[in-house]
N, C-alpha and C positions, 0 to 999 in steps of 0.2 A: 502737108498743111494746108489745114480749111477750117472755113470757119461758115458758125453757124447761129442762124441767128433764132433767141428762143426771147420768152415773154421776158420783158426790161432787163435781156442781157446778150452781147455777142458769144460764141465762145471761142477759143484756136483749140483744133484740133490736131495734134501727128500723128496719127495713123490708130486714130477708134481712140485716142488718147484721152483730156481734157487737160489744156498743159497751158491754160491760161483765158482768161473771162474779162471784159465791162461790164459794168453795170451799170442800171438808171431805174429811178424813181418818175415820173411824171409831175409837172404843176400843176395841174389840175387841166390848164391850159393847151397852149402847144409846145410846151417847155420838157425838154428830157435834163433830167438834172443828173450828170453820171456821177454816181458815189466811190467811185472804185473802177480800177484798174491792176492786176497782178498776175505776172510769169512763174510760173514753176521757178525755181530758181536754178534747175540745171541749164534750163532755157535764156538764163537773164544773160545782158550783153548782146543780144541777137536783132535788139531793133523791134522786137513781137509788139512789144507795150505800146510802140510807137503807128505798127499794125493793125490794134486792136482803137488803136484812137480815131484812125481813118476806114473804119470799117464803122464805125457809130454814125462818122460827122458821114459817109457816105447813108445812111440808112434813116439820118433826119434827113436828107435832103430825097432823096426818094417817097417820105415821108410827111415834107412840108413841116418841119417840125425844129424847131432852135433850142441851142444847148446852151445848157448850165452848169458849167464842169467847178465843180466845190473839189474832187479829187486832187490832191496835188498834182499829180503829175498827168493829169490830160488837162489841168490849168496850165502850166506849162510846156505843154503842145500847144495849148489855142496860141499862146504869147509870143512863141515863136515862128507863127506859120501863116503868115498873112489870105493863103486861102483858108482856111477858115472860115474867117472874117462873116460872111454871110449865112455861117449858121450859128452863129457865137450869138444866144442872150443876153448881155450883157446890163 
């Protein structure tokens, strides 16, 4: 499996097939508003959504951005992962 960065989203691919994504918009400044995290149903339960959140966190760190998690899954991940505090725009 591999991640592919695109404009306003990171895609998770399995042998070239898109199986998940995390999407965002910008707040006009340094904020990325994470709006959606999704994984194909046949791949659920493997921790892949959490890996997508980790990828967008890494993206934010590389690009000096902050994350506003409005997606319920991403918000839950931010609440239970103290390591994300540095990129969480509250």
